[in-house]
BAFI-3210 file (N, C-alpha, C; in Angstrom, 3 decimals, decimal comma, padded with zeros to 6 digits):
// residues 114
n [1|2|3|4|5|6|7|8|9|10|11|12|13|14|15|16|17|18|19|20|21|22|23|24|25|26|27|28|29|30|31|32|33|34|35|36|37|38|39|40|41|42|43|44|45|46|47|48|49|50|51|52|53|54|55|56|57|58|59|60|61|62|63|64|65|66|67|68|69|70|71|72|73|74|75|76|77|78|79|80|81|82|83|84|85|86|87|88|89|90|91|92|93|94|95|96|97|98|99|100|101|102|103|104|105|106|107|108|109|110|111|112|113|114]
n.u [035,322|033,035|032,662|033,685|031,951|032,734|032,163|032,312|035,144|035,955|035,144|036,430|038,957|039,198|039,236|041,642|042,991|045,082|044,906|043,052|041,986|042,396|040,933|038,375|038,195|037,775|035,144|034,140|034,147|032,667|029,807|029,623|029,420|027,077|025,083|024,908|024,423|021,812|020,511|020,541|018,744|016,553|016,020|013,966|013,189|012,902|010,687|011,456|011,214|010,081|009,094|007,384|005,514|004,875|003,120|000,950|000,147|-000,744|-002,818|-004,416|-004,666|-006,055|-008,281|-009,287|-009,476|-011,267|-013,766|-013,740|-013,851|-012,522|-009,388|-006,451|-003,030|-002,167|-004,098|-004,407|-001,823|-002,351|-004,122|-003,334|-001,337|001,754|004,606|004,284|006,061|006,524|004,054|003,602|005,284|003,969|001,251|001,711|002,234|000,221|-001,266|-000,294|-000,519|-002,863|-005,035|-005,794|-007,011|-005,698|-006,320|-005,468|-005,908|-005,359|-002,583|-002,684|-002,881|-005,794|-006,893|-008,660|-010,799|-010,029]
n.v [006,656|004,116|002,852|-000,485|-003,514|-006,071|-008,325|-007,862|-007,320|-009,523|-011,138|-009,861|-010,378|-013,086|-013,335|-012,982|-015,039|-018,501|-020,808|-023,510|-024,042|-021,517|-020,004|-021,396|-020,611|-018,043|-018,106|-019,482|-017,694|-015,301|-016,690|-017,198|-014,479|-013,729|-015,053|-013,984|-011,479|-012,065|-013,209|-011,071|-009,157|-010,473|-010,783|-010,268|-007,296|-005,686|-003,411|000,155|002,170|004,531|004,247|002,187|004,146|005,843|004,502|004,226|006,927|007,554|006,113|006,965|009,188|009,229|008,377|010,860|012,345|010,897|011,781|014,186|015,206|017,242|018,325|020,345|020,364|022,246|021,901|019,273|018,832|020,893|019,259|016,714|017,893|017,749|018,670|020,549|019,776|017,101|016,046|016,538|014,522|011,984|012,378|012,460|009,977|008,451|009,166|008,145|005,798|005,119|005,773|008,390|011,448|014,183|017,612|020,723|023,977|027,071|027,357|026,029|022,737|020,297|017,577|014,811|011,538|008,832]
n.w [-029,353|-028,149|-025,284|-024,557|-023,686|-021,280|-022,267|-025,068|-024,986|-024,291|-026,613|-028,977|-027,926|-028,156|-031,063|-032,084|-031,285|-031,226|-029,850|-028,753|-026,345|-025,132|-026,322|-025,629|-023,240|-023,001|-024,315|-022,561|-020,322|-021,229|-021,636|-018,249|-018,333|-019,587|-018,345|-015,704|-016,388|-016,986|-014,686|-012,974|-014,539|-014,173|-011,511|-008,728|-007,075|-003,707|-003,222|-002,525|000,649|000,149|-002,506|-001,728|-000,307|-002,104|-003,724|-002,368|-001,699|-004,177|-004,576|-002,839|-003,842|-006,639|-004,928|-004,041|-006,312|-007,261|-005,385|-006,051|-008,483|-011,365|-010,571|-009,562|-009,504|-007,359|-005,687|-004,576|-003,908|-001,433|-000,079|000,528|002,360|001,007|-001,086|-004,590|-005,843|-005,220|-005,502|-008,494|-010,256|-009,567|-009,934|-012,958|-013,643|-012,976|-014,755|-016,784|-016,504|-016,892|-015,148|-014,189|-016,257|-017,912|-018,608|-020,227|-019,318|-019,917|-019,147|-017,133|-015,426|-015,217|-013,409|-013,888|-013,511|-015,390]
ca.u [035,005|032,116|033,085|033,466|031,817|033,956|031,515|032,603|036,392|036,272|034,744|037,657|040,466|038,960|039,156|043,100|043,635|044,620|045,068|041,806|042,040|042,082|039,634|037,360|038,278|037,486|033,890|033,154|033,978|031,641|028,718|028,975|028,936|025,880|024,517|025,343|023,682|020,223|019,969|020,478|017,627|015,281|015,713|012,919|013,947|012,236|010,589|011,953|010,218|009,839|008,321|005,789|004,885|004,254|001,597|-000,143|-000,009|-001,211|-003,786|-005,190|-004,882|-006,993|-009,463|-009,261|-010,189|-013,009|-014,588|-013,880|-013,907|-011,239|-008,566|-005,195|-001,759|-002,130|-005,236|-003,665|-000,798|-002,433|-005,039|-002,128|000,027|002,747|004,928|003,855|007,207|006,300|002,745|003,228|005,469|002,722|000,271|001,835|002,359|-001,247|-002,160|000,408|-001,160|-004,507|-006,299|-006,519|-006,534|-005,045|-006,272|-004,837|-006,638|-004,713|-001,447|-003,337|-003,421|-006,906|-007,002|-009,888|-010,731|-010,134]
ca.v [005,557|003,845|001,947|-001,852|-004,082|-007,099|-009,587|-007,302|-007,448|-011,047|-011,766|-009,458|-011,076|-014,426|-013,280|-012,858|-016,205|-019,416|-022,173|-023,957|-023,888|-020,553|-019,881|-021,969|-020,323|-016,958|-018,487|-019,734|-016,211|-014,593|-017,312|-016,528|-012,565|-013,381|-015,554|-012,890|-010,362|-012,296|-013,005|-009,689|-008,724|-011,514|-010,795|-009,408|-006,886|-005,418|-001,786|000,981|002,937|005,671|003,320|001,896|005,193|006,642|003,691|004,313|008,227|007,343|005,152|008,057|010,343|008,628|008,373|012,188|012,813|010,417|012,443|016,233|015,638|017,943|018,732|021,086|019,762|022,718|021,151|017,864|019,216|021,015|018,191|015,758|018,259|017,713|019,851|020,024|019,034|015,646|015,504|016,242|013,032|010,937|012,732|012,206|008,703|007,891|009,252|007,262|004,418|005,220|005,819|009,648|012,207|015,350|018,302|021,837|025,491|028,536|026,367|025,282|021,384|019,636|015,909|013,733|010,223|008,262]
ca.w [-029,094|-027,302|-024,555|-024,635|-022,209|-020,768|-022,703|-026,199|-025,337|-024,576|-028,255|-029,661|-027,838|-029,161|-032,477|-031,920|-030,147|-031,903|-028,806|-028,844|-024,800|-024,314|-026,932|-024,852|-021,705|-023,286|-024,642|-021,057|-019,376|-021,937|-021,155|-017,420|-018,221|-020,158|-017,323|-014,588|-016,599|-017,279|-013,099|-012,652|-015,109|-013,607|-010,085|-008,559|-005,902|-003,187|-003,367|-001,444|001,371|-000,490|-003,373|-001,191|000,070|-003,294|-004,299|-001,318|-001,747|-005,467|-004,575|-002,303|-004,885|-007,102|-004,460|-003,836|-007,859|-007,648|-005,098|-005,911|-009,772|-011,937|-009,582|-009,922|-008,454|-006,179|-004,753|-004,285|-002,648|-000,310|000,551|001,172|002,927|000,073|-002,092|-005,650|-006,382|-004,881|-006,088|-009,939|-010,740|-009,341|-010,778|-014,298|-013,458|-012,847|-015,973|-017,675|-015,903|-017,534|-014,289|-014,524|-017,548|-018,090|-019,655|-019,811|-019,486|-019,503|-018,504|-015,407|-015,696|-014,558|-013,157|-013,379|-013,366|-016,462]
c.u [034,273|033,045|032,746|033,109|032,949|033,429|032,260|034,165|036,729|036,476|036,068|038,853|039,961|039,372|040,853|043,772|043,742|044,722|043,366|041,314|041,691|040,830|038,073|036,981|037,376|035,747|033,096|033,103|032,612|030,418|028,403|028,887|027,610|024,868|023,856|023,998|021,948|019,970|019,959|018,953|016,235|015,247|015,101|013,328|012,522|011,861|011,379|010,849|009,854|008,657|006,649|005,048|004,424|003,235|000,908|-000,870|-000,958|-002,702|-005,332|-005,760|-006,011|-008,518|-010,322|-009,597|-011,315|-013,712|-015,038|-013,921|-012,873|-010,796|-007,281|-004,281|-001,846|-002,751|-004,889|-002,926|-001,004|-003,523|-004,191|-001,217|001,285|003,487|003,906|004,800|006,891|004,801|002,822|004,031|004,513|001,741|000,071|001,771|001,088|-001,992|-001,659|-000,323|-002,444|-005,918|-006,936|-006,137|-006,044|-005,580|-006,059|-005,467|-005,669|-003,579|-001,636|-003,732|-004,368|-006,456|-007,950|-009,714|-010,883|-011,127]
c.v [005,073|002,688|000,798|-002,462|-005,200|-008,123|-008,904|-007,329|-008,454|-011,507|-010,953|-010,220|-012,398|-014,714|-013,304|-014,272|-017,771|-021,231|-022,218|-023,655|-022,593|-020,001|-020,323|-021,626|-019,101|-017,312|-018,640|-018,480|-015,423|-015,013|-017,038|-015,150|-013,141|-014,138|-014,858|-011,941|-010,856|-012,729|-011,422|-008,998|-009,487|-011,192|-009,987|-008,661|-005,933|-003,721|-001,327|001,076|003,693|005,146|002,642|003,138|006,041|006,054|003,809|005,611|008,451|007,256|006,290|009,404|010,226|008,686|009,930|013,186|012,397|010,841|013,906|016,425|016,075|018,455|019,218|020,201|020,431|022,388|019,909|017,843|019,528|020,123|017,254|016,292|018,152|018,504|019,557|019,459|017,335|015,298|015,567|014,907|011,806|011,000|012,212|010,648|008,117|007,920|008,543|005,871|004,275|005,385|007,701|010,260|013,560|016,471|020,080|023,160|026,364|028,149|026,152|023,473|020,731|018,228|015,645|012,509|009,983|007,722]
c.w [-028,439|-026,260|-024,199|-022,972|-022,426|-021,992|-024,507|-026,179|-025,003|-026,006|-028,907|-029,052|-028,481|-030,370|-032,685|-031,293|-031,402|-030,850|-028,606|-027,062|-024,069|-024,893|-026,221|-023,575|-022,058|-023,118|-023,086|-020,282|-020,414|-021,545|-019,337|-017,279|-018,422|-019,089|-016,378|-014,886|-016,940|-015,966|-012,769|-013,347|-014,671|-012,183|-009,811|-006,786|-005,051|-003,173|-002,409|-000,431|000,840|-001,853|-002,616|-000,689|-001,149|-003,849|-003,215|-001,438|-003,266|-005,588|-003,688|-003,217|-005,770|-006,364|-004,494|-004,938|-007,650|-006,798|-005,251|-007,436|-010,127|-010,669|-009,740|-009,049|-007,461|-005,053|-003,940|-003,180|-001,457|000,449|001,196|001,698|001,854|-001,021|-003,491|-007,060|-006,463|-005,576|-007,910|-010,850|-010,627|-009,810|-012,347|-014,671|-013,548|-014,168|-017,116|-017,631|-016,676|-016,055|-014,005|-016,209|-017,019|-019,122|-019,394|-020,220|-019,271|-018,917|-017,029|-016,017|-014,805|-014,561|-013,433|-013,948|-015,072|-017,126]
res [m|a|k|l|t|k|s|e|m|f|a|r|i|a|l|h|l|t|d|a|e|e|v|a|f|i|n|h|e|i|e|l|l|a|n|k|a|q|r|a|k|n|a|s|r|k|p|s|k|v|q|v|e|n|e|a|l|k|a|e|i|v|d|y|v|a|s|n|g|s|v|t|i|k|a|v|a|e|a|f|d|k|s|s|q|k|v|t|p|l|m|n|a|l|v|e|e|g|k|l|t|k|a|v|e|k|r|v|a|h|y|s|l|a]
***
């Protein structure tokens, strides 16, 4: 059985109540939970230090690819003195954003400007 949320549990409890005051209380609690979830969803959070650094590095990577043409992850990692494990997700994110294209030749990925 899947774990129930507080709202779902309150809704189940409300089905078994007969007192109008108790039902109103439960419905109010469900509404408060929905409002809290909505506020959390809409909250704008400040990006972390690493996220800011990654965005700056992604911009530098795009400039590097623009000046060097087709590059591999190894070349980018060496150029920026980063590990390939650090560079790979950034390069793939740039592909998803449509800034780079990826072509694989003999199991080696080559990235170029989109």
